[in-house]
Steps between C-alpha positions, in 0.01 A plus 500: 500500500648832394478822697593855419554799726278792404435830673179493697247743351331582827529730794791434730393459863865509611539849358180615668635369832829675432324829428310479828820426692673792328224736616528374859880529486483855365271600787745352754794688347294821479419486871866428579599809301253717694618365836867540410452860387297585810771349719779689322340839434183501714281576196334321212702443181447806278485292181327186619299486178823478299628216716167319459516552123853357482388197702204449267714532186763254623237249602311542172814463288596178677145368484457572127837342426388186681155502338635512144835322534452242779122478557516165681785595734484506879274785629669545840864579422471843332267658762724381784812627322346844442393523867855419613636751248253765621591436863867536406426838340317619813792387718744688275283810538501462877876443510582784258473754784739303720844653563663154471356444153557857389329485161177695445474346152496141626128446443511664157777271379317198643185598310701544180666160529165340584363634172808375312458160664136482390602590144761222513223265617287580194796487260603158635150365439507642147842357411471153654174356369602143591717369782684277252646817346712533812632146477646554154756756618628338817872531419451856381329576832785331689754713316298816564474412870877449517570834332257681729670351806840613371395861438563631856858372476575687176711812564309816425156341528478433872304761693704515820280775643200267505682199647427419861649272764798411281296339222562585135150491352431821316579602143467851359430561132469873449235635737358153577623289790373143537571154642556256210467198728124564526456410133764228499313299765202468262722391213664236718160360601412452132837341424483264798143395414580428136817306574355296786203396288727379220733310735234373739539133406878517524483671839223277639596150388744311720756353260830510693587265784670629815553208734167322528294800388404639162537877457418735210763591243631837618651585160170653398560770757812623318368795298246607760761479778738714296230762448404494866856515629580786263197694617566443869872565457435836338254590772756412767749723320237771525470420873125450482406226746123534467459434130771233509298309759179551301651351184635205695158419649332553161743258333450236769120534513457472122735202483317321781157562345624378162654174619353424842845373599592559864867452420501841332372658818782336695760615248347846505519521879864391492575762234318760705702416813827522304392824333405654833837406652691645204288815489555559872875510437483704179217745566501689827130578448408138577657501847364848574146408401503179701632684807239774460228241455596324824518819707468842335519677837868416543583728210200732520717808440646358177392200292212401727328840496270437204356161608477614863302813410285299260421250775407775745278678248318182406439434869361850550247436226313253717188335358343785303805724442564863579319616187628597156720806531474502880773255597877510510564296185704786357769442763578154358805512272426400139131464586405561138664179373655236728291584807168602350339201675614641835343834405173321419516316834544830682222695330252220421589263782467124508173524308657687209811280496283189499295642213816549294609142574156368403522697173825328412355164602213560257745569217711195587194277528375622164845438350507141627150444362612641164797260498273203575261589217762585239477298179868433432781382724700813419209727593450309826862534603529861384188600696634320805840670470347846457280443804794377706719799416223748588390322817855440617593866452199611705568241770870581532448872554207457740685231695815713507319808632325297770830320584383151408796489260811714444447803278553433131459850356229414245192719452135428572337446156258774387528682835862610536635796308686411183439512128699187414304287743162633387583452132628144544214391725233635265662300218501196729127540566432538126676168430297331773178640354593372153556149636178524702301592189641207306421258780140620538417554133201296392556206269192459284446186298484554127171396338685238293630341815163336558499329161609143542694322228293246302536139607694282255285273281525131569640294217550138446 
């Protein structure tokens, strides 16, 4: 019986649900803007109508892009992303008056990069009409990821003024300064997914004997291990512990999901232990961050000041928070990027922090569901990898701020200040939505599929 995939000529209930969620999300962000402005300036925003119009336009652009380009895609992800993005803008507006941040244009730049990110979202949906288009260029993506990782090490390109905590992450091209690693992480996800799918049998089947046990042939890991080691090696040269750890976990998670082999987890843990030992002797940041994580109050006047103040401010937020614009979030160093979650905990309390965590859980849950429903093995693994990299980045920064883990220096997706992060994460969401649409697209039987072949005539 033959079947063909055809576009469904009917209304799309998923898009109607999305539109309703977008309206609710816009109302939430609008109220947050009013509260933040009242807390900062003790008066209503003078151009609230303009802010409401911008919210409506951004939501409508995203919704129309989904309706015409990915009509069967998940209806939850985009509204949640825009709420997180809107909350990030409000926090930047609150923090822009802080003497520690010292940038009155912080909110304006965040709004600009949010618009650029939304445009990148639409352009990504327009360019990649099928997930298989990504699979065709895996080695080109791997090369591009490698070149992007190298850029901060090229003399004349590194933006030393933007570097922080000894990490070499920023590149300046003319008036634009950005973090190339934000794009390279997406390219590596696509490369890993494509290669793992092709080599799945080789990596999964136990063909070599070690003692009395059969183990998989590890030669299939050659090219992927070279790519991974090159990426991590460059990142270590750039002294960026956070993204190095993220790529390691991404590599291990995708390999484990592909093969189901526990031996890879064991080898990964051994490699992680060795890498941690080497990094502790090469990079002073590792020892400093571990010491600060264990007890920031010992060095509260130097390296422990930021996490100690962040911990105090989160504690002062209590259950309901001090109120937007009424707390002391502005006294937290780098509150606009690394410690924006601490600022949220101070001004919105445990309730607001929990809401942000639930928002990320909704995105991650939707991403896992998209991976389960994807039609091809590549799409499944790519959706899983994209979800892992987004969820892991959110978890690492929230766990670091709350001292569940050492600080890694990554940003909170869609909330923290930063154009590179917003641009890359909007592209990530667009790829997830494309895979979601393909997995949910109706398959309608062709009329000829019901015609049975004539029975052969008996002879003899």
